[in-house]
C-alpha positions as CSV (number, residue, x, y, z in Angstrom):
1,X,15.4,72.4,-14.7
2,X,12.3,74.6,-14.6
3,X,14.3,77.7,-15.2
4,X,14.7,76.9,-18.9
5,X,10.9,76.9,-19.1
6,X,10.4,80.4,-17.8
7,X,10.0,81.9,-21.3
8,X,7.2,79.4,-22.0
9,X,5.5,80.1,-18.7
10,X,5.8,83.8,-19.4
11,X,4.1,83.2,-22.7
12,X,1.3,81.3,-21.0
13,X,0.8,84.1,-18.5
14,X,0.5,86.8,-21.2
15,X,-1.8,84.4,-23.1
16,X,-4.1,84.2,-20.0
17,X,-4.7,87.9,-20.1
18,X,-5.3,88.2,-23.8
19,X,-7.1,85.0,-24.8
20,X,-10.6,86.4,-25.5
21,X,-13.4,84.9,-27.4
22,X,-13.8,81.4,-26.0
23,X,-12.2,78.0,-26.9
24,X,-12.7,78.5,-30.6
25,X,-10.7,81.7,-30.8
26,X,-8.2,80.3,-28.3
27,X,-7.0,77.9,-31.0
28,X,-6.0,80.7,-33.2
29,X,-4.2,82.5,-30.4
30,X,-2.3,79.4,-29.4
31,X,-1.4,78.8,-33.0
32,X,0.1,82.2,-33.2
33,X,1.8,82.3,-29.8
34,X,3.0,78.7,-29.3
35,X,3.6,77.5,-32.9
36,X,4.4,80.4,-35.2
37,X,5.9,83.0,-32.9
38,X,7.9,80.5,-30.7
39,X,7.7,76.8,-31.9
40,X,7.0,75.1,-28.6
41,X,4.9,72.6,-30.6
42,X,4.4,72.0,-34.3
43,X,1.2,72.7,-36.2
44,X,0.5,69.0,-36.5
45,X,0.9,68.5,-32.7
46,X,-1.4,71.4,-31.9
47,X,-4.0,69.9,-34.3
48,X,-3.7,66.5,-32.6
49,X,-4.0,68.0,-29.1
50,X,-7.1,70.0,-30.1
51,X,-8.8,66.9,-31.7
52,X,-7.9,64.7,-28.7
53,X,-9.2,67.2,-26.2
54,X,-12.5,67.3,-28.1
55,X,-13.0,63.7,-27.2
56,X,-12.8,64.3,-23.5
57,X,-15.2,66.1,-21.1
58,X,-14.0,69.3,-19.6
59,X,-12.4,72.5,-20.7
60,X,-11.0,71.8,-24.1
61,X,-8.8,74.8,-24.5
62,X,-7.4,74.4,-21.0
63,X,-6.6,70.8,-21.7
64,X,-4.9,71.7,-25.0
65,X,-2.7,74.2,-23.2
66,X,-2.0,71.7,-20.5
67,X,-0.8,69.2,-23.1
68,X,1.6,71.8,-24.5
69,X,3.1,72.1,-21.1
70,X,3.2,68.3,-20.7
71,X,5.0,68.0,-24.0
72,X,7.5,70.6,-23.0
73,X,8.3,69.4,-19.5
74,X,6.2,66.6,-18.2
75,X,3.6,66.6,-15.4
76,X,5.2,69.3,-13.3
77,X,5.3,71.8,-16.1
78,X,1.8,70.8,-17.2
79,X,0.5,71.6,-13.7
80,X,2.3,74.9,-13.6
81,X,0.9,75.7,-17.1
82,X,-2.6,74.9,-15.9
83,X,-2.3,77.1,-12.8
84,X,-0.9,80.1,-14.6
85,X,-3.6,79.8,-17.3
86,X,-6.6,79.6,-15.0
87,X,-5.6,81.9,-12.2
88,X,-6.2,85.4,-13.8
89,X,-9.7,84.6,-15.0
90,X,-10.6,82.7,-11.8
91,X,-9.4,85.6,-9.6
92,X,-11.4,88.1,-11.7
93,X,-14.6,86.0,-11.6
94,X,-14.2,85.3,-7.9
95,X,-13.7,89.0,-7.2
96,X,-16.9,89.7,-9.2
97,X,-18.9,87.6,-6.7
98,X,-17.8,90.1,-4.0
99,X,-18.4,93.2,-6.1
100,X,-21.6,92.3,-7.8
101,X,-23.9,94.0,-5.3
102,X,-21.9,97.2,-5.2
103,X,-21.9,98.0,-8.9
104,X,-24.4,98.9,-11.5
105,X,-25.4,95.6,-13.1
106,X,-26.9,97.3,-16.2
107,X,-23.6,99.1,-16.8
108,X,-21.7,95.9,-16.2
109,X,-23.7,94.0,-18.7
110,X,-23.0,96.6,-21.4
111,X,-19.3,96.9,-21.3
112,X,-18.8,98.9,-24.5
113,X,-15.0,98.7,-24.6
114,X,-15.4,95.0,-25.4
115,X,-17.9,95.5,-28.3
116,X,-15.2,94.5,-30.9
117,X,-13.9,91.5,-29.1
118,X,-16.4,89.1,-30.8
119,X,-15.4,90.1,-34.4
120,X,-11.7,89.9,-33.2
121,X,-12.4,86.4,-32.0
122,X,-13.8,85.5,-35.4
123,X,-10.6,86.9,-37.0
124,X,-8.5,84.7,-34.9
125,X,-10.7,81.7,-35.7
126,X,-10.4,82.4,-39.5
127,X,-6.6,82.5,-39.1
128,X,-6.6,79.2,-37.3
129,X,-9.0,77.7,-39.8
130,X,-6.9,78.7,-42.8
131,X,-3.7,77.3,-41.2
132,X,-5.4,74.1,-40.2
133,X,-6.9,73.7,-43.7
134,X,-3.5,73.9,-45.3
135,X,-2.3,71.2,-43.0
136,X,-5.1,68.7,-43.0
137,X,-7.2,68.9,-46.2
138,X,-5.2,67.1,-48.8
139,X,-7.5,64.7,-50.7
140,X,-11.1,63.9,-51.6
141,X,-12.0,62.1,-48.4
142,X,-10.8,64.9,-46.2
143,X,-12.8,67.4,-48.3
144,X,-15.9,65.4,-47.8
145,X,-15.4,64.9,-44.1
146,X,-14.7,68.6,-43.6
147,X,-17.8,69.7,-45.5
148,X,-20.1,67.3,-43.8
149,X,-18.8,68.1,-40.3
150,X,-19.0,71.9,-41.0
151,X,-22.7,71.6,-41.8
152,X,-23.5,69.2,-39.0
153,X,-21.6,71.2,-36.4
154,X,-23.3,74.5,-37.5
155,X,-26.8,72.9,-37.3
156,X,-26.2,71.1,-34.0
157,X,-23.7,73.5,-32.4
158,X,-25.4,73.5,-29.0
159,X,-25.6,69.7,-28.7
160,X,-22.8,68.5,-26.4
161,X,-22.5,65.2,-28.1
162,X,-21.8,66.5,-31.6
163,X,-18.0,67.2,-31.2
164,X,-16.9,63.7,-29.9
165,X,-19.4,62.0,-32.2
166,X,-18.0,63.7,-35.3
167,X,-14.4,63.0,-34.3
168,X,-15.1,59.3,-33.9
169,X,-16.9,59.2,-37.2
170,X,-14.0,61.0,-39.0
171,X,-11.5,58.5,-37.5
172,X,-13.6,55.6,-38.6
173,X,-14.1,57.0,-42.1
174,X,-10.4,57.3,-43.0
175,X,-9.9,53.7,-41.8
176,X,-12.2,52.4,-44.6
177,X,-9.1,52.6,-46.8
178,X,-5.8,51.0,-45.7
179,X,-3.7,51.9,-48.7
180,X,-2.7,55.5,-48.1
181,X,-1.2,55.3,-44.7
182,X,1.0,52.3,-43.7
183,X,1.7,50.8,-40.3
184,X,3.7,53.1,-38.0
185,X,5.6,51.4,-35.3
186,X,6.3,53.2,-32.0
187,X,7.7,51.9,-28.8
188,X,4.9,51.3,-26.3
189,X,4.8,53.6,-23.3
190,X,3.9,52.4,-19.8
191,X,0.5,53.6,-18.7
192,X,0.4,55.4,-15.4
193,X,-2.9,54.7,-13.7
194,X,-2.5,56.9,-10.6
195,X,-4.3,60.0,-11.9
196,X,-7.2,58.0,-13.3
197,X,-7.6,56.3,-10.0
198,X,-7.4,59.7,-8.3
199,X,-10.1,61.1,-10.6
200,X,-12.4,58.1,-9.9
201,X,-11.8,58.1,-6.1
202,X,-12.6,61.9,-5.9
203,X,-15.7,61.5,-8.0
204,X,-17.1,58.6,-6.0
205,X,-16.0,60.0,-2.6
206,X,-17.5,63.4,-3.3
207,X,-20.8,61.9,-4.5
208,X,-21.0,59.6,-1.4
209,X,-20.4,62.3,1.2
210,X,-22.6,64.8,-0.7
211,X,-25.5,62.4,-0.6
212,X,-25.0,61.4,3.0
213,X,-24.7,65.0,4.0
214,X,-28.0,65.8,2.2
215,X,-29.9,62.8,3.6
216,X,-28.7,63.3,7.2
217,X,-28.9,67.1,6.9
218,X,-25.4,67.8,8.1
219,X,-24.9,71.3,9.5
220,X,-22.8,73.5,7.2
221,X,-22.9,70.9,4.4
222,X,-23.2,73.4,1.5
223,X,-19.4,73.4,0.8
224,X,-19.5,69.6,0.4
225,X,-22.5,69.8,-1.9
226,X,-20.9,72.6,-3.9
227,X,-17.7,70.6,-4.5
228,X,-19.6,67.6,-5.6
229,X,-21.9,69.5,-7.9
230,X,-19.1,71.4,-9.6
231,X,-16.7,68.4,-9.8
232,X,-19.5,66.3,-11.4
233,X,-20.2,69.0,-14.0
234,X,-16.5,69.3,-14.8
235,X,-16.3,65.5,-15.2
236,X,-19.2,65.1,-17.5
237,X,-19.7,68.2,-19.6
238,X,-18.9,68.0,-23.4
239,X,-18.9,71.1,-25.6
240,X,-17.1,73.6,-23.4
241,X,-18.4,76.6,-21.5
242,X,-21.4,77.1,-23.8
243,X,-22.7,73.8,-22.4
244,X,-21.4,74.2,-18.8
245,X,-23.2,77.5,-18.2
246,X,-26.7,76.1,-18.9
247,X,-25.9,73.1,-16.7
248,X,-24.9,75.4,-13.9
249,X,-28.0,77.5,-14.4
250,X,-30.2,74.4,-14.1
251,X,-28.2,73.0,-11.1
252,X,-27.9,76.2,-9.1
253,X,-31.0,78.3,-10.1
254,X,-33.8,76.2,-11.5
255,X,-33.5,73.0,-9.5
256,X,-33.3,74.7,-6.1
257,X,-36.6,76.5,-6.7
258,X,-38.3,73.2,-7.4
259,X,-37.0,71.5,-4.2
260,X,-36.5,74.3,-1.7
261,X,-39.3,73.1,0.5
262,X,-37.8,69.6,0.7
263,X,-34.2,70.7,0.9
264,X,-33.8,74.3,2.2
265,X,-30.0,74.0,2.4
266,X,-29.6,73.2,-1.3
267,X,-26.9,75.2,-3.1
268,X,-28.7,78.1,-4.7
269,X,-27.8,81.2,-6.7
270,X,-30.1,84.0,-7.7
271,X,-31.1,83.8,-11.4
272,X,-30.2,87.5,-12.1
273,X,-26.8,87.1,-10.5
274,X,-26.2,84.0,-12.6
275,X,-27.2,85.9,-15.8
276,X,-24.7,88.6,-14.9
277,X,-21.9,86.2,-14.3
278,X,-22.6,84.4,-17.6
279,X,-22.5,87.7,-19.4
280,X,-19.3,88.9,-17.8
281,X,-17.3,85.7,-18.2
282,X,-17.7,86.0,-22.0
283,X,-16.0,89.5,-21.9
284,X,-13.0,88.3,-19.9
285,X,-9.9,86.6,-21.2
286,X,-9.1,83.1,-20.2
287,X,-11.2,79.9,-19.9
288,X,-15.0,80.2,-19.7
289,X,-14.9,77.5,-17.1
290,X,-13.7,80.2,-14.7
291,X,-17.4,81.0,-14.1
292,X,-17.2,78.3,-11.5
293,X,-15.1,80.7,-9.3
294,X,-18.0,83.1,-9.5
295,X,-20.7,80.5,-8.8
296,X,-18.7,79.1,-5.9
297,X,-18.4,82.5,-4.3
298,X,-22.1,83.3,-4.8
299,X,-23.1,80.0,-3.3
300,X,-21.4,80.6,0.0
301,X,-21.6,84.4,0.3
302,X,-24.2,84.3,3.0
303,X,-22.7,81.6,5.2
304,X,-21.3,82.7,8.5
305,X,-22.5,84.9,11.4
306,X,-20.1,87.9,11.1
307,X,-19.0,89.8,8.0
308,X,-15.5,88.3,8.5
309,X,-16.8,84.8,8.6
310,X,-19.0,85.4,5.5
311,X,-16.0,86.8,3.6
312,X,-13.9,83.7,4.5
313,X,-16.6,81.4,3.4
314,X,-17.1,83.3,0.1
315,X,-13.3,83.0,-0.6
316,X,-13.6,79.3,0.2
317,X,-16.4,79.0,-2.2
318,X,-14.3,80.6,-5.0
319,X,-11.5,78.2,-4.3
320,X,-13.8,75.2,-4.2
321,X,-15.4,76.2,-7.5
322,X,-12.0,76.7,-9.2
323,X,-10.5,73.5,-8.0
324,X,-13.6,71.3,-8.6
325,X,-14.2,72.5,-12.2
326,X,-10.6,72.2,-13.5
327,X,-9.3,69.2,-11.6
328,X,-11.2,66.5,-13.5
329,X,-10.1,68.1,-16.8
330,X,-6.5,67.9,-15.8
331,X,-6.6,64.4,-14.4
332,X,-8.4,63.0,-17.5
333,X,-6.2,64.6,-20.1
334,X,-3.0,63.6,-18.3
335,X,-4.2,60.1,-18.0
336,X,-5.7,59.5,-21.4
337,X,-3.1,61.3,-23.5
338,X,-0.3,58.8,-22.8
339,X,-2.7,56.0,-23.7
340,X,-3.6,57.8,-27.0
341,X,0.1,58.3,-27.7
342,X,0.7,54.6,-27.0
343,X,-2.1,53.5,-29.3
344,X,-0.6,55.5,-32.2
345,X,1.7,52.6,-32.9
346,X,-1.3,50.8,-34.5
347,X,-2.0,51.8,-38.1
348,X,-5.8,52.1,-37.5
349,X,-5.3,54.8,-34.9
350,X,-2.6,56.5,-37.1
351,X,-5.0,56.5,-40.1
352,X,-7.7,58.0,-37.9
353,X,-5.7,61.1,-37.4
354,X,-6.2,62.1,-41.0
355,X,-10.0,62.0,-40.6
356,X,-9.9,63.5,-37.1
357,X,-7.9,66.5,-38.3
358,X,-10.4,67.0,-41.2
359,X,-13.2,67.0,-38.6
360,X,-11.5,69.7,-36.6
361,X,-11.2,71.9,-39.6
362,X,-14.9,71.4,-40.3
363,X,-15.7,72.3,-36.6
364,X,-13.6,75.4,-36.9
365,X,-15.4,76.5,-40.1
366,X,-18.8,76.0,-38.5
367,X,-17.6,77.8,-35.3
368,X,-16.6,80.8,-37.5
369,X,-20.0,81.1,-39.1
370,X,-21.8,80.4,-35.8
371,X,-20.0,83.3,-34.1
372,X,-20.5,85.5,-37.1
373,X,-24.3,85.1,-37.0
374,X,-24.5,87.2,-33.8
375,X,-22.2,90.0,-35.2
376,X,-23.7,92.8,-37.3
377,X,-22.0,92.9,-40.6
378,X,-24.6,93.7,-43.3
379,X,-26.4,96.7,-41.8
380,X,-25.6,100.1,-43.3
381,X,-24.1,101.4,-40.1
382,X,-20.7,102.4,-38.9
383,X,-20.6,99.6,-36.3
384,X,-21.2,97.0,-39.0
385,X,-18.4,98.4,-41.2
386,X,-16.0,98.4,-38.2
387,X,-16.9,94.8,-37.4
388,X,-16.0,93.7,-40.9
389,X,-12.8,95.7,-40.7
390,X,-11.8,94.1,-37.4
391,X,-12.4,90.6,-38.7
392,X,-10.4,91.2,-41.9
393,X,-7.7,93.3,-40.0
394,X,-7.2,90.6,-37.3
395,X,-6.8,87.9,-39.9
396,X,-4.4,90.0,-42.0
397,X,-2.2,91.0,-39.1
398,X,-2.0,87.4,-37.9
399,X,-1.4,85.9,-41.3
400,X,1.1,88.4,-42.8
401,X,2.8,90.1,-39.9
402,X,4.7,89.1,-36.7
403,X,2.6,91.3,-34.4
404,X,2.0,89.4,-31.2
405,X,-1.7,88.6,-30.4
406,X,-1.8,90.8,-27.2
407,X,-1.3,93.9,-29.3
408,X,-4.2,92.9,-31.5
409,X,-6.4,92.5,-28.4
410,X,-5.3,95.8,-27.0
411,X,-6.1,97.5,-30.3
412,X,-9.6,96.1,-30.4
413,X,-10.3,97.2,-26.8
414,X,-9.0,100.7,-27.6
415,X,-11.3,100.7,-30.7
416,X,-14.2,99.8,-28.5
417,X,-13.3,102.7,-26.2
418,X,-13.1,105.2,-29.1
419,X,-16.3,104.2,-30.8
C-alpha cells in the first residue's frame, strides 16, 4: 500500500532539500508543493494544520508536514514523512559537529551564496499570506482579528507564548456570535492514548534517570543527561527554532559555566561553537530544530579514550539530539490531532476555526514584516535593489507560474554566487 505514496514521499524528500527560511517560509513552500502543484491536501486543511500546530509545543512546520502524511496514509506514512523531512538537515548539522574545527569559522559564518535566501523566504511568505488571506478573511470580525494579531505578533514576536495565546483568543472571539456558523455534526472518533502515554512515560523516565545519574555521579552519564535536556526542550518550547536556540544556549553554554565547580560532568558546549551552529542552521534547508543534531555531537565529541571511541560517541550524540528533539513533537501532534478532529463536531470548536484562521493570517503578515526588517531594501545600493527584486520575483513566480519551488531556491543560490 505504501507504493502509491512514493510520489508524495519523493515530494517530501525534495522539499527537505529546498525548504529554506524557517517555519514561516515553509508554509508558503508547502502551499505551493502539497496544495497547488499536487493537491495532497486542500488550502483549508493546510491552514487548519498550521493553526493547530501553533497550539502545540515543538517544531511547528515539522508537525504540519507530519499531519499531511497522517492525512494521506495514517501513522505509518506520517512517521516516514517525518523521517524523510528531518534526515537531510540533521545529517548536515551532525556532520558540522565533526568538521567545525577543521574549517575556517569566519568564512563559514559568511556564506555569501545564501545572501539572497532571506528575501526569497519573504517572497514565499508573502505568497502564503496572500493565499491564506483570500481563504480566511471574509467579514468584519476576521479583519479585526487579523489586524490586531498582526500588530501584537510583530511587537511580541520573540515571546514564545504569543502564538498559542492569540490562537486561543481568536477562537474565543468568533464564538461570541453563534448566528453565522451552525452546528456541524461529525461521527466521533475513538481516541488512541498510546502515544500520549508514551510521551509522558519517556518524559518522566528520562527526568528521573537524569537526576539520579547527576546526584549519584554515574560514570559516563552525559548521554543520559543530554537526552533528558533535549527531550525536555522539545516537549516544552513554543515559538519554533527562534525560541529553541536561546534555550539551548542557556542550557548548554551559560548554565554549565555557573555550576561547573559543583557538577564538572554537566553537558557543556563552547559558546563560540554554539554561535556558529546557530548561524549555519539558518542557512540550511529543513527544520531549524535540526540544530539538536549539532549540539548532541558537540556535547559528546570528547568522550572516549581513543579517536575511534570519540567518533562513535559523537555519532551517538548526534543521534540522541535528533531523536530527543523531534520525538515529543511527533507524539504530541499524532495524539492531539485526532482529539481536535473529534471535537470539531461541536459548533463552538467549528466556529473557532474562523477566528483561528484569521489569527494565522495576522501572524503571517507580522512574520513578513519581522523578516523584512533585517533585509536591506531602502539603501541606494545594488544589493538592496536585488533584495527587492528577489522578493517581488519569488512572489510573482509562485503566484502566476507553475515553476516548482526548488527551481526558485536554486535561482536565488546562483544569484548569491554571481553577486
